[in-house]
C-alpha positions as CSV (number, residue, x, y, z in Angstrom):
1,M,-9.2,-52.8,-43.8
2,T,-6.6,-51.0,-41.9
3,T,-8.3,-47.6,-42.4
4,L,-11.6,-49.0,-41.1
5,A,-10.0,-50.4,-38.0
6,T,-8.2,-47.1,-37.3
7,S,-11.5,-45.1,-37.7
8,N,-13.3,-47.5,-35.3
9,F,-10.5,-47.1,-32.7
10,A,-10.7,-43.3,-33.0
11,A,-14.4,-43.4,-32.6
12,M,-14.1,-45.5,-29.4
13,G,-11.5,-43.1,-28.0
14,R,-13.4,-39.9,-28.8
15,P,-16.0,-40.2,-26.0
16,R,-13.3,-41.0,-23.5
17,S,-11.3,-37.9,-24.6
18,R,-14.4,-35.7,-24.4
19,F,-15.1,-37.1,-20.9
20,M,-11.6,-36.4,-19.7
21,R,-11.7,-32.9,-21.1
22,G,-15.0,-32.2,-19.5
23,L,-13.7,-33.6,-16.2
24,S,-10.6,-31.5,-16.3
25,E,-12.6,-28.3,-17.0
26,F,-15.0,-29.2,-14.2
27,V,-12.1,-29.5,-11.8
28,V,-10.4,-26.3,-12.9
29,V,-13.6,-24.3,-12.7
30,W,-14.5,-25.5,-9.2
31,T,-10.9,-25.0,-8.0
32,L,-11.0,-21.4,-9.1
33,R,-14.4,-21.0,-7.5
34,G,-13.0,-22.5,-4.3
35,C,-10.1,-20.1,-4.3
36,A,-12.4,-17.1,-4.8
37,A,-14.7,-18.3,-2.0
38,L,-11.7,-18.8,0.3
39,S,-10.5,-15.3,-0.3
40,I,-14.0,-14.0,0.5
41,F,-14.2,-16.2,3.6
42,I,-10.9,-15.0,4.9
43,T,-11.8,-11.3,4.4
44,G,-15.2,-11.9,6.1
45,A,-13.5,-13.7,9.0
46,I,-11.0,-10.8,9.5
47,I,-13.9,-8.4,9.6
48,V,-15.9,-10.5,12.1
49,V,-12.9,-10.8,14.4
50,L,-12.1,-7.1,14.3
51,L,-15.7,-6.1,14.9
52,N,-16.2,-8.6,17.7
53,E,-13.0,-7.6,19.5
54,S,-13.7,-3.9,19.0
55,L,-17.2,-4.3,20.4
56,S,-15.6,-6.1,23.4
57,F,-13.3,-3.1,23.9
58,F,-16.2,-0.7,24.1
59,T,-18.6,-2.8,26.1
60,S,-16.4,-4.4,28.7
61,S,-14.2,-1.4,29.3
62,T,-13.9,-0.2,32.9
63,E,-12.5,3.1,31.7
64,G,-15.7,4.2,30.2
65,V,-14.6,4.4,26.6
66,S,-17.3,5.5,24.1
67,L,-17.2,5.2,20.4
68,W,-17.5,9.0,20.0
69,G,-14.8,9.6,22.5
70,F,-12.6,7.1,20.8
71,L,-13.0,8.7,17.4
72,T,-12.7,12.3,18.5
73,G,-10.4,12.2,21.5
74,T,-7.1,14.0,21.2
75,E,-5.1,12.1,23.8
76,W,-3.8,8.6,23.5
77,T,-2.2,7.3,26.7
78,P,-3.3,3.7,27.2
79,L,-0.1,2.6,29.0
80,L,0.7,5.7,31.1
81,G,-1.0,7.5,34.0
82,A,-3.7,6.6,36.4
83,K,-6.4,7.9,33.9
84,K,-6.0,6.1,30.6
85,Q,-7.0,8.1,27.5
86,F,-8.2,6.4,24.3
87,G,-8.6,9.1,21.7
88,V,-7.4,7.7,18.4
89,L,-6.8,11.0,16.6
90,P,-3.1,11.2,17.6
91,L,-2.5,7.8,16.0
92,V,-4.5,8.7,12.9
93,S,-2.7,12.0,12.5
94,G,0.7,10.3,12.9
95,T,-0.3,7.7,10.2
96,L,-1.5,10.4,7.8
97,L,1.5,12.6,8.4
98,V,4.0,9.7,7.6
99,T,1.9,8.7,4.6
100,G,1.7,12.3,3.3
101,I,5.5,12.7,3.5
102,A,6.0,9.4,1.8
103,A,3.5,10.3,-1.0
104,I,5.1,13.8,-1.5
105,F,8.4,12.1,-1.9
106,A,7.6,8.9,-3.9
107,L,4.7,9.8,-6.2
108,P,6.3,12.6,-8.3
109,I,9.7,10.9,-8.4
110,G,8.1,7.6,-9.3
111,L,6.1,9.1,-12.1
112,L,9.2,10.9,-13.5
113,V,11.2,7.7,-13.5
114,A,8.3,5.8,-15.1
115,V,8.1,8.5,-17.9
116,Y,11.8,8.1,-18.5
117,L,11.7,4.4,-18.6
118,S,8.7,4.4,-20.9
119,E,9.6,7.2,-23.3
120,Y,13.3,8.0,-23.1
121,A,15.4,5.1,-21.8
122,P,17.1,2.7,-24.3
123,S,16.0,-0.9,-24.0
124,R,19.3,-1.9,-22.2
125,V,19.0,0.9,-19.6
126,R,15.3,0.1,-19.1
127,T,16.2,-3.6,-18.4
128,W,18.8,-2.7,-15.9
129,L,16.7,-0.1,-14.1
130,K,13.7,-2.4,-13.9
131,A,15.9,-5.1,-12.4
132,M,17.2,-2.6,-9.8
133,L,13.7,-1.5,-8.9
134,E,12.6,-5.1,-8.4
135,V,15.6,-5.6,-6.1
136,L,14.6,-2.5,-4.2
137,A,11.1,-3.8,-3.9
138,G,12.4,-7.0,-2.4
139,V,14.3,-5.4,0.5
140,P,12.8,-6.2,3.9
141,T,11.0,-3.3,5.5
142,V,13.0,-3.7,8.7
143,V,16.1,-2.8,6.6
144,Y,14.5,0.4,5.6
145,G,13.8,1.1,9.2
146,F,17.4,0.7,10.3
147,F,18.5,2.7,7.2
148,A,16.3,5.6,8.4
149,L,17.5,5.3,12.0
150,T,21.2,5.1,11.2
151,Y,21.5,7.2,8.0
152,I,18.5,9.4,7.2
153,S,18.1,10.9,10.6
154,P,21.8,11.5,11.7
155,H,23.4,12.2,8.2
156,I,20.6,13.9,6.3
157,L,18.0,15.5,8.5
158,Q,20.2,16.6,11.3
159,N,22.7,18.2,8.8
160,L,20.2,20.4,7.1
161,P,21.4,24.0,6.7
162,L,20.2,27.2,8.4
163,G,19.6,25.5,11.7
164,V,16.7,23.4,10.4
165,G,18.6,20.2,11.2
166,E,18.6,21.2,14.9
167,R,14.8,20.5,15.0
168,F,15.2,16.8,14.1
169,G,16.0,14.2,16.7
170,T,16.8,10.6,16.3
171,Y,13.2,9.8,15.8
172,S,10.9,11.9,13.6
173,A,7.9,11.6,11.2
174,M,10.2,12.9,8.4
175,A,12.6,10.1,8.8
176,G,9.9,7.5,8.8
177,G,8.1,9.1,5.9
178,L,11.2,9.3,3.7
179,A,12.0,5.7,4.4
180,V,8.4,4.6,3.6
181,G,8.6,6.7,0.4
182,I,11.7,4.9,-0.6
183,M,9.9,1.6,0.1
184,V,6.9,2.4,-2.1
185,L,8.9,4.1,-4.9
186,P,9.3,0.8,-6.9
187,I,5.5,0.2,-6.8
188,V,4.9,3.7,-8.3
189,C,7.6,3.3,-10.9
190,S,6.8,-0.2,-12.0
191,L,3.0,0.1,-12.2
192,S,3.1,3.6,-13.8
193,E,5.6,2.4,-16.4
194,D,3.4,-0.5,-17.3
195,A,0.4,1.9,-17.7
196,L,2.4,4.3,-19.9
197,R,3.7,1.6,-22.1
198,A,0.2,0.2,-22.6
199,V,-0.8,3.5,-24.4
200,P,-1.3,2.7,-28.1
201,R,1.6,3.7,-30.4
202,A,-0.9,5.3,-32.7
203,L,-1.5,8.1,-30.2
204,R,2.2,8.9,-30.1
205,D,2.5,8.8,-33.9
206,G,-0.5,11.1,-34.3
207,A,1.0,13.6,-32.0
208,Y,4.4,13.4,-33.8
209,A,2.6,13.9,-37.1
210,L,1.1,17.2,-35.8
211,G,4.6,18.5,-34.9
212,A,4.7,17.8,-31.2
213,T,8.1,17.2,-29.5
214,K,8.9,14.1,-27.5
215,F,8.4,16.1,-24.3
216,D,5.0,17.3,-25.5
217,V,4.0,13.7,-26.4
218,S,5.1,12.4,-23.1
219,V,3.4,15.0,-20.9
220,K,0.4,16.0,-22.9
221,V,-0.5,12.7,-24.7
222,V,0.9,9.6,-22.9
223,V,0.5,10.6,-19.3
224,P,-3.2,11.8,-19.7
225,A,-4.0,8.6,-21.7
226,A,-2.5,6.4,-19.0
227,L,-4.0,8.5,-16.1
228,S,-6.2,5.7,-14.8
229,G,-3.3,3.3,-14.5
230,V,-1.1,6.0,-12.9
231,M,-3.8,6.8,-10.4
232,A,-4.1,3.1,-9.6
233,A,-0.3,3.0,-8.9
234,F,-0.6,6.0,-6.7
235,L,-3.5,4.6,-4.7
236,L,-1.8,1.2,-4.2
237,A,1.4,3.0,-3.0
238,I,-0.6,5.2,-0.6
239,T,-2.5,2.2,0.9
240,R,0.8,0.3,1.2
241,A,2.3,3.3,3.0
242,I,-0.6,3.5,5.4
243,G,-0.2,-0.2,6.4
244,E,3.6,-0.1,6.8
245,T,4.7,-1.3,10.2
246,M,8.4,-1.9,10.9
247,I,9.7,1.3,9.3
248,V,7.6,3.6,11.4
249,A,8.0,1.4,14.5
250,L,11.8,1.9,14.3
251,A,12.2,5.4,12.8
252,A,9.1,7.5,13.6
253,G,9.2,7.1,17.4
254,G,6.6,6.1,19.9
255,L,5.1,9.3,21.1
256,A,1.4,9.5,20.2
257,H,0.4,13.2,20.1
258,L,-1.6,15.3,17.7
259,T,0.9,17.2,15.6
260,A,1.6,18.2,12.0
261,D,5.3,19.0,12.6
262,P,7.4,16.4,10.6
263,S,10.3,17.0,13.0
264,Q,8.4,15.6,15.9
265,Q,8.0,12.0,17.0
266,V,4.8,10.4,16.1
267,Q,3.2,7.0,16.6
268,T,1.2,5.4,13.8
269,M,-1.7,2.9,14.2
270,T,0.4,0.0,13.1
271,A,3.3,0.9,15.3
272,Y,1.0,1.0,18.3
273,M,-0.3,-2.5,17.5
274,V,3.3,-3.8,17.4
275,Q,4.0,-2.2,20.7
276,I,1.0,-3.9,22.3
277,F,1.5,-7.3,20.8
278,L,5.2,-7.4,21.6
279,G,4.9,-5.8,25.0
280,D,3.6,-7.0,28.4
281,A,-0.1,-6.2,27.9
282,T,-2.3,-9.2,28.9
283,S,-4.8,-10.5,26.5
284,E,-7.6,-9.6,28.9
285,G,-6.5,-6.1,29.5
286,I,-8.0,-2.9,28.0
287,E,-4.7,-2.0,26.3
288,Y,-4.7,-5.3,24.4
289,K,-8.3,-4.9,23.3
290,S,-7.7,-1.3,22.2
291,S,-5.4,-2.6,19.5
292,Y,-8.4,-4.2,17.8
293,A,-10.3,-1.0,17.8
294,V,-7.3,0.7,16.3
295,A,-7.0,-2.1,13.7
296,T,-10.7,-1.6,12.8
297,T,-10.1,2.1,12.3
298,L,-7.2,1.4,10.0
299,F,-9.3,-1.2,8.1
300,A,-12.1,1.4,7.7
301,I,-9.6,4.0,6.4
302,T,-8.2,1.7,3.8
303,M,-11.6,0.5,2.8
304,I,-12.8,4.1,2.3
305,M,-9.6,4.8,0.3
306,T,-10.2,1.7,-1.8
307,C,-13.8,2.8,-2.6
308,M,-12.7,6.3,-3.5
309,G,-10.0,4.9,-5.7
310,G,-12.5,2.8,-7.5
311,M,-14.6,5.8,-8.2
312,I,-11.6,7.8,-9.4
313,L,-10.5,4.9,-11.7
314,R,-13.9,4.7,-13.3
315,R,-13.9,8.4,-13.8
316,F,-10.6,8.6,-15.6
317,R,-10.5,5.1,-17.3
318,E,-9.7,5.2,-21.0
319,E,-10.4,2.3,-23.4
320,Y,-8.6,1.7,-26.6
321,E,-9.2,-0.7,-29.4
């Protein structure tokens, strides 16, 4: 009798449990869909605002700024002189110069550190170094900017031997690039190390069985096998360096001119936007509207790099079972 009552109670509760489970799954699925739709909406809204304000810059300008002149002009003087010049190439060159210096500094060092953490470091050392990298990644970028301004420029660059240091002033693209490289170094190290450790152990054992040394296994087996993940880390670090603001605003200077000399002052696209939004430019002025055109250019550059990165990742992706 007791068994029959228990089975009847379970049968009555089973439809309710199925209903609650179905309801919870429905809520979770539509919550996830809502979050995905929100991200797409925000991205679309950003694009619409940038394009709308950029169009306003070109159409309502009394300075006669054309799209071709904006993209190919070599002078950028929106705040100086009677005749304002809006050629974005000096800002683009400054951004690429700082990013190139940061990439040359951070990418090889980050990969070497990742190889050491993945293949050579004992577990205790790996734990401590990973923790230090996470702390380094959490340092505010304005701190890196002050570090470049108060230490890298006066104590490193200006003390270079053979008179090289005499070329560097307080502000330079080299100082900003090195500080940005230090900032993106944890990204390269952490993501590259995760990609290297994801390589199956069987590949390493097979190479050891053929008589390869640990260095040969690390360089000729593990790194090529994890190349797609390493490339993803590199691309993420480069795009992060392109969009950096406070470091270059403090350390790279504010002189927008077309140069490839790392000892010269440069102004990046992000630094110009900071200068405009924190300055005295009115919201109806041509200088203020030009910042949206610069932001659209920066967005286009990062979008192109993202698409190229996707193509590269598909080309070098390796799948293991």
